[in-house]
MARDREN-799949 format. One record per residue (C-alpha): residue number from 1; chain; x, y, z. Coordinates in steps of 0.2 Angstrom, whole numbers. Each point is the difference from the previous one (the first is absolute). Layout:
{NUM, "A", {X, Y, Z}} ...
REM end
This chain:
{1, "A", {550, -21, -73}} {2, "A", {-3, -6, 18}} {3, "A", {15, -7, 9}} {4, "A", {1, -17, 7}} {5, "A", {-4, 5, 18}} {6, "A", {-16, 9, -6}} {7, "A", {-5, -15, -11}} {8, "A", {2, -12, 15}} {9, "A", {-11, 12, 11}} {10, "A", {-13, 0, -13}} {11, "A", {-2, -19, -2}} {12, "A", {2, -2, 19}} {13, "A", {-15, 12, 2}} {14, "A", {-10, -12, -11}} {15, "A", {5, -15, 10}} {16, "A", {-5, 9, 16}} {17, "A", {-17, 4, -7}} {18, "A", {-2, -18, -5}} {19, "A", {5, -6, 17}} {20, "A", {-13, 11, 9}} {21, "A", {-14, -9, -10}} {22, "A", {3, -15, 10}} {23, "A", {1, 7, 18}} {24, "A", {-13, -8, 11}} {25, "A", {0, -16, -11}} {26, "A", {17, -8, 1}} {27, "A", {2, -3, 19}} {28, "A", {11, -8, 8}} {29, "A", {11, 5, -15}} {30, "A", {4, 18, -5}} {31, "A", {-8, 7, -16}} {32, "A", {14, 2, -12}} {33, "A", {-1, 9, -17}} {34, "A", {12, -5, -14}} {35, "A", {3, 7, -18}} {36, "A", {11, -8, -13}} {37, "A", {7, 11, -14}} {38, "A", {11, -2, -15}} {39, "A", {8, 12, -12}} {40, "A", {-10, 7, -14}} {41, "A", {3, 11, -15}} {42, "A", {-5, 15, 11}} {43, "A", {7, -6, 16}} {44, "A", {-6, -13, 13}} {45, "A", {-18, -7, -1}} {46, "A", {-10, -10, 12}} {47, "A", {-2, -18, -6}} {48, "A", {-7, -7, 16}} {49, "A", {-8, 6, 16}} {50, "A", {-9, -8, 16}} {51, "A", {-2, 0, 18}} {52, "A", {-2, -13, 14}} {53, "A", {-17, -9, -2}} {54, "A", {-13, -3, 13}} {55, "A", {6, -12, 14}} {56, "A", {18, 5, -3}} {57, "A", {4, -10, -16}} {58, "A", {5, 1, -14}} {59, "A", {12, 14, 5}} {60, "A", {2, 16, -10}} {61, "A", {15, -5, -9}} {62, "A", {-7, -17, -6}} {63, "A", {-15, 10, -7}} {64, "A", {11, 12, -9}} {65, "A", {11, -13, -8}} {66, "A", {-15, -11, -5}} {67, "A", {-7, 15, -10}} {68, "A", {17, 5, -7}} {69, "A", {5, -18, -6}} {70, "A", {15, -1, -11}} {71, "A", {0, 19, -1}} {72, "A", {8, 1, 17}} {73, "A", {17, -6, -5}} {74, "A", {13, 13, 1}} {75, "A", {-12, 12, 7}} {76, "A", {-3, 8, 17}} {77, "A", {-10, -5, 15}} {78, "A", {-7, 14, 11}} {79, "A", {-6, -7, 17}} {80, "A", {-7, 9, 16}} {81, "A", {8, -12, 12}} {82, "A", {16, -12, -1}} {83, "A", {-5, -16, -9}} {84, "A", {-2, -15, 11}} {85, "A", {14, -13, 0}} {86, "A", {-8, -14, 10}} {87, "A", {-12, -14, -2}} {88, "A", {-15, -1, 12}} {89, "A", {-12, -14, 5}} {90, "A", {-12, 7, -13}} {91, "A", {12, -4, -14}} {92, "A", {3, 10, -15}} {93, "A", {16, 6, -8}} {94, "A", {9, 14, 9}} {95, "A", {0, 17, -9}} {96, "A", {19, 0, -1}} {97, "A", {-1, -16, -10}} {98, "A", {-14, 7, -11}} {99, "A", {11, 15, -3}} {100, "A", {15, -10, -6}} {101, "A", {-11, -11, -11}} {102, "A", {-8, 15, -8}} {103, "A", {17, 6, -5}} {104, "A", {-1, 18, 5}} {105, "A", {17, 9, 0}} {106, "A", {-5, 13, 13}} {107, "A", {-10, 1, 16}} {108, "A", {-6, 16, 8}} {109, "A", {-6, -3, 18}} {110, "A", {-8, 14, 11}} {111, "A", {5, -8, 16}} {112, "A", {8, -15, 9}} {113, "A", {-13, -12, 8}} {114, "A", {3, 0, 19}} {115, "A", {-6, -18, 1}} {116, "A", {15, -9, 8}} {117, "A", {-2, -14, -13}} {118, "A", {3, 12, -13}} {119, "A", {8, 16, 7}} {120, "A", {12, 4, -15}} {121, "A", {2, -18, -6}} {122, "A", {-11, 2, -15}} {123, "A", {10, 15, -6}} {124, "A", {17, -9, 4}} {125, "A", {-6, -15, -10}} {126, "A", {-5, 10, -15}} {127, "A", {17, 9, 0}} {128, "A", {10, -16, 2}} {129, "A", {-9, -6, -16}} {130, "A", {6, 15, -10}} {131, "A", {-15, 11, 1}} {132, "A", {1, 18, 3}} {133, "A", {-10, 5, 16}} {134, "A", {-4, 18, 4}} {135, "A", {-9, 2, 17}} {136, "A", {-8, 15, 9}} {137, "A", {-10, 7, -14}} {138, "A", {-15, 9, 8}} {139, "A", {4, -9, 16}} {140, "A", {-10, 12, 11}} {141, "A", {-16, -3, -10}} {142, "A", {3, -19, 1}} {143, "A", {3, 0, 18}} {144, "A", {-16, 8, 3}} {145, "A", {-9, -12, -12}} {146, "A", {8, -15, 9}} {147, "A", {-2, 7, 17}} {148, "A", {-11, -14, 6}} {149, "A", {11, -14, -6}} {150, "A", {16, 9, 7}} {151, "A", {-8, 2, 17}} {152, "A", {-7, -18, 1}} {153, "A", {18, -7, -4}} {154, "A", {9, 12, 11}} {155, "A", {-11, 4, 15}} {156, "A", {-13, -14, -1}} {157, "A", {-15, 11, -2}} {158, "A", {-10, 7, -15}} {159, "A", {0, 18, -5}} {160, "A", {-15, 9, 6}} {161, "A", {-10, 14, -8}} {162, "A", {-11, 10, 12}} {163, "A", {-14, 9, -8}} {164, "A", {-12, 12, 8}} {165, "A", {-14, 12, -6}} {166, "A", {-5, 16, 9}} {167, "A", {-12, 14, -1}} {168, "A", {7, 18, -3}} {169, "A", {0, 3, 19}} {170, "A", {10, -16, 3}} {171, "A", {-12, -14, 5}} {172, "A", {-1, -18, -6}} {173, "A", {-18, -2, 8}} {174, "A", {-13, 7, 11}} {175, "A", {-1, -2, 19}} {176, "A", {0, -19, 5}} {177, "A", {8, -4, -17}} {178, "A", {-16, 1, -9}} {179, "A", {1, -5, -18}} {180, "A", {4, 16, -11}} {181, "A", {2, 0, -19}} {182, "A", {15, 12, -3}} {183, "A", {8, -4, -16}} {184, "A", {-7, 5, -17}} {185, "A", {-3, -13, -13}} {186, "A", {16, 3, -9}} {187, "A", {10, -2, 16}} {188, "A", {-10, -15, 4}} {189, "A", {5, -8, -16}} {190, "A", {18, 4, 3}} {191, "A", {-1, -9, 17}} {192, "A", {-7, -15, -9}} {193, "A", {15, 0, -12}} {194, "A", {12, 1, 15}} {195, "A", {-9, -15, 8}} {196, "A", {3, -10, -16}} {197, "A", {19, 4, 0}} {198, "A", {2, -7, 18}} {199, "A", {0, -18, 6}} {200, "A", {-11, 3, 15}} {201, "A", {-12, 13, 7}} {202, "A", {2, 2, 19}} {203, "A", {-11, 9, 13}} {204, "A", {-5, -1, 18}} {205, "A", {-16, -7, 7}} {206, "A", {-6, 17, 5}} {207, "A", {-1, 5, -18}} {208, "A", {-9, -16, -4}} {209, "A", {-13, 2, 13}} {210, "A", {-3, 18, -4}} {211, "A", {-1, -2, -19}} {212, "A", {-3, -18, -4}} {213, "A", {11, 2, -16}} {214, "A", {2, -12, -15}} {215, "A", {18, 5, -3}} {216, "A", {0, -7, -18}} {217, "A", {6, 7, -16}} {218, "A", {-16, 6, -9}} {219, "A", {6, 7, -16}} {220, "A", {-5, -6, -17}} {221, "A", {14, -13, -6}} {222, "A", {8, -1, 17}} {223, "A", {-12, -9, 10}} {224, "A", {11, -16, 1}} {225, "A", {14, 10, 7}} {226, "A", {-7, 2, 17}} {227, "A", {14, -3, 13}} {228, "A", {-1, -11, 16}} {229, "A", {-10, 10, 13}} {230, "A", {8, 0, 17}} {231, "A", {-8, 5, 16}} {232, "A", {9, 4, 16}} {233, "A", {-12, -6, 13}} {234, "A", {7, -2, 17}} {235, "A", {-15, -8, 9}} {236, "A", {-8, -8, -16}} {237, "A", {-15, 12, -1}} {238, "A", {-2, -2, -18}} {239, "A", {-19, -4, -3}} {240, "A", {-4, -15, -10}} {241, "A", {-13, 10, -9}} {242, "A", {12, 13, -6}} {243, "A", {3, 3, -19}} {244, "A", {18, -6, 2}} {245, "A", {-5, -16, 8}} {246, "A", {-15, -3, -12}} {247, "A", {12, 2, -15}} {248, "A", {15, -10, 7}} {249, "A", {-3, -14, -13}} {250, "A", {2, 13, -14}} {251, "A", {15, 10, 7}} {252, "A", {10, -7, 14}} {253, "A", {-1, 8, 17}} {254, "A", {14, -2, 13}} {255, "A", {-3, 5, 18}} {256, "A", {14, 3, 12}} {257, "A", {-5, -2, 18}} {258, "A", {9, 0, 17}} {259, "A", {6, -17, 7}} {260, "A", {-14, 1, 13}} {261, "A", {-14, 4, -11}} {262, "A", {-16, -11, 2}} {263, "A", {1, -17, -9}} {264, "A", {-19, 0, -2}} {265, "A", {1, 16, -10}} {266, "A", {14, -8, -11}} {267, "A", {-10, -16, -3}} {268, "A", {-14, 11, -6}} {269, "A", {11, 10, -12}} {270, "A", {9, -15, -6}} {271, "A", {-17, -9, -4}} {272, "A", {-4, 15, -11}} {273, "A", {16, -2, -10}} {274, "A", {11, 13, 9}} {275, "A", {18, -4, 5}} {276, "A", {4, 5, 17}} {277, "A", {18, 3, 6}} {278, "A", {7, 5, 17}} {279, "A", {14, 11, 6}} {280, "A", {5, 6, 17}} {281, "A", {-6, 16, 8}} {282, "A", {11, 16, 1}} {283, "A", {3, 9, 16}} {284, "A", {-16, 10, -3}} {285, "A", {-11, -15, -1}} {286, "A", {-3, 1, -18}} {287, "A", {8, -11, -14}} {288, "A", {18, 0, -2}} {289, "A", {1, 9, -17}} {290, "A", {18, -6, -3}} {291, "A", {-5, -18, 2}} {292, "A", {-15, 2, -10}} {293, "A", {10, 7, -15}} {294, "A", {13, -14, 2}} {295, "A", {-14, -12, -1}} {296, "A", {-7, 7, -16}} {297, "A", {18, -1, -7}} {298, "A", {1, -18, 4}} {299, "A", {-16, -3, -10}} {300, "A", {8, 9, -15}} {301, "A", {-7, 17, 1}} {302, "A", {11, 14, -6}} {303, "A", {-11, 15, -1}} {304, "A", {-14, 5, 12}} {305, "A", {-13, 14, -3}} {306, "A", {-6, 6, 17}} {307, "A", {-17, 8, 1}} {308, "A", {0, -4, 19}} {309, "A", {-4, 18, 6}} {310, "A", {9, 14, 9}} {311, "A", {5, -10, 15}} {312, "A", {8, -14, -9}} {313, "A", {8, 11, -12}} {314, "A", {9, 10, 13}} {315, "A", {6, -16, 9}} {316, "A", {7, -6, -16}} {317, "A", {9, 16, -3}} {318, "A", {7, 2, 17}} {319, "A", {6, -18, -1}} {320, "A", {9, 4, -16}} {321, "A", {-11, -11, -11}} {322, "A", {-10, 12, -10}} {323, "A", {11, 1, -15}} {324, "A", {-12, 9, -11}} {325, "A", {-14, 12, 7}} {326, "A", {-14, 7, -11}} {327, "A", {-11, 14, 6}} {328, "A", {-14, 6, -10}} {329, "A", {-10, 16, 5}} {330, "A", {-18, 4, -5}} {331, "A", {-5, 18, -3}} {332, "A", {-15, -4, 11}} {333, "A", {0, 4, 19}} {334, "A", {-7, -11, 13}} {335, "A", {-5, 15, 10}} {336, "A", {1, -8, 17}} {337, "A", {11, -10, 11}} {338, "A", {5, -17, -7}} {339, "A", {14, -13, -1}} {340, "A", {16, 9, -5}} {341, "A", {7, -8, -16}} {342, "A", {18, 4, 2}} {343, "A", {4, -2, 19}} {344, "A", {14, 10, 8}} {345, "A", {13, -13, 0}} {346, "A", {-2, -4, -19}} {347, "A", {-1, 19, -4}} {348, "A", {16, 3, 9}} {349, "A", {9, -13, -10}} {350, "A", {-7, 5, -17}} {351, "A", {6, 18, 4}} {352, "A", {18, -6, 3}} {353, "A", {9, 0, -17}} {354, "A", {13, -11, 8}} {355, "A", {-13, -14, 2}} {356, "A", {-13, 3, -15}} {357, "A", {1, 8, -17}} {358, "A", {-14, 4, -11}} {359, "A", {1, -12, -14}} {360, "A", {-15, 7, -9}} {361, "A", {-14, 12, 2}} {362, "A", {-15, 5, -11}} {363, "A", {-19, 1, -2}} {364, "A", {-12, -15, -2}} {365, "A", {-17, 7, -6}} {366, "A", {-4, 13, 14}} {367, "A", {12, -7, 13}} {368, "A", {18, 4, 3}} {369, "A", {13, -14, 4}} {370, "A", {18, -1, 6}} {371, "A", {10, -16, -1}} {372, "A", {14, -1, 13}} {373, "A", {14, -13, -1}} {374, "A", {11, -4, 15}} {375, "A", {18, 3, -2}} {376, "A", {7, -4, 17}} 
REM end
């Protein structure tokens, strides 16, 4: 017979899996998973489950209680993030209130919400109402799932995942950054799923000029989950004839430019449906990445998938902004000099176990991949 701690971990895993389904769809809110159980003849059984819905509402707890109905009374709520305790301009009943109305006797929460409007208040209110509250169950996993939300409310920036594909001999492209098909179909599909679980895709203008990408999700059933496409374009060189601009009416395109970029170029892009934002230049003359990320956070973005190329990837990592790094390696060699996929600065950081840990590794079709997570 499993003990209570083992039971709690099992149901929390279900809640985390549910929360992961909404990643990329709930910004500016976190994607919270929730499971409601009650005792049955053979032990606790699930009577309600849900996750935060697109646009951020209803919250996961509300979805789970809606499904559970009266069966929630006397049961247990498992939730991946501390229930909210405040009302917002968008209205709606706070999740603490919904929990009290549902009549559960116990709440198991993976982690406290660092949002200063909550920050332990949700847990405290539930305890003061006589509900048993258990915290910290699978907290490490919840912290990673909610990393974008945590960074946005604590550091004012979204989390960033940098992804790069390379040949067996270490190149991301041919000389002159010529377009190079590296990933196998299985790895390509996996990348599209990663896109669907982020709020925005970000890349530099150099990659746009070289590849003229669409940057949409093109998997059956996930086409509507294409995230906002963000181009870092210091001098506003994005061509109005590019696929990004031509498709701006279907999937939003945001361009971040320098403060002194040409206003004529901005006017042309805006007329085509692109939104142009401006930030200061850094000391090297390129965009200030910290300011660009803060700007995205003010727009509600919590999770960024960067396909911006080796130079931007290294800059993000050196600045401490590359929270997750995915490196996929093809078995095919380029066979000549090309663009190095993992530049020396990034390579040194990934090799330092005090800075990055390998969260996952494996094979996708013919390609190998490593998924690193920043730990310091």
